[in-house]
Each structure stands twice: as structure tokens, then as C-alpha cells.
N, C-alpha and C positions, 0 to 999 in steps of 0.2 A: 601697684600699691602707693607708691610715692605720689603718682600723679593724681589720684583720688585724694591723697592727703593734702595736696595743694590746692585742689578745688574746695576742699572744707576750709582750707585757711581763707580763701578768697571771699567765700560766703561769711566766715566769722568777721572779717574786716569789714565787710559791707554792713553786718548788724551792727558791729561796733560803731561805725561811723553815723548809721541811722539813730543809733541811741544817742550820740553825741549831739546829733543836730536836733533831736526832740528835747532833750535835756535842755539845749539852749534857748529852745522856743519856752518851755516851761519858766525857765529862770527869767527870760524878758518880761513874761505874763506876772510871775511873782512879785516882780519890781512895782507893778502897779495896785497890788492886792495890799490892804491894809489892815492891820489888826491892832486891838489896844489893849493896855494893861491898866487897869485901876488899882488905888489904894485909897484908904480912907474915905469909902465911900466914892464919890467923884471929885474928892479933892486934890488929886493928882492923877493924872491921866496921861499914859505915853503911848505912842502910835510908832508901830514898826510896819516895814515892808516885808513880803514874803522872802525877800533875801536877807532877813535878819539884820536890817540896818534901821537904827532908831531915827525916826524922820521928823518928831514933833513931841514935845512935852507941855502940857498945860497944868498950871497950878492955880487953883483957886486963891485969891488973894487974902479970903478969910483964914485960911490955914498958916499964912505967914506970920510968924510970931517971933520977933527978933530975941525974945527972952528963951525961946526953945527952939533952936535951929535944928537941933538934934532930931527932933520929932519930924519935921519936914524932910530932913535928909534922908531918915529911914523911909518915907513915904516916896520920895522920889526912887529910892532903888527898889522898893517893893514892885512900883509900878512898872518900871523898866524891865525887871525880872519877870512879870506877868506877861508883858509884850513881846519879849524875847522868847519867852518859852511858847507862846501861842504861834509866833513866826517859825520858830524852829520845829514845831509840829507839822504845820502848814507845808512847809518846805521838804519835810522828809515824807508826808503824805504824798505830795504833788511827784517829787522826783522818784519814790518808791514805785510809783506806777508804771515808770519807765524802766527803772534799773532792776526790779523785780526785788527791791530791797537791799540788792549789793551796795557797798559804798564805792562809788566810782568816782575817780580823781578827775573828773572833767573840769 
């Protein structure tokens, strides 16, 4: 019986290694997939990759008002939040296909 248990453990280890390898491939792919978050129409646009890294921020010069910096700051925060939410959702969907929704520490 113990021998069968060891065989099961070996199979489990192989599955875990394959899952880790597949997850690495997905993470590499997600690095190149870009999502965007917008605020104020297209006034501020934030771009993030699928690994949840902010990679670019565009600000329409027409929204830059030195007398109202607070509004611009709010737009930037909203756009970045939207982009990061999109990136997080894409990451969870793609990695969830491999892990079956389990939170794996790979």
C-alpha cells in the first residue's frame, strides 16, 4: 500500500511541475498582452500588461489645467485603476484555466 502511495506522489509531482511550466508560459504570454483603462472619456488612458504592470500613461493636453490639478490627479487614478482591474481579470482568467481556480504560489 505504501508503494502505491509513493507512485501517486510521483504522479502528483509531475502534474505540479507541468502546471508550473504551463503557468510560466501563460505569464510570459500575458506580459505581451495589453489592456487599457480610460477616464474622462479619452482624456487619460492607462495601459497595463497582463502581468498587472503599468506600462504607459497618456494624458490629453487639453485636460491639463494648472488651476485644477486635483481633477487631473483623479482622472489618472481612475484610469490606472481601470487598467489594473482589466489586467487582473485577464490574469485570473488565463491562470485559472491552468490552476482550476486555485491560488497557486508559483
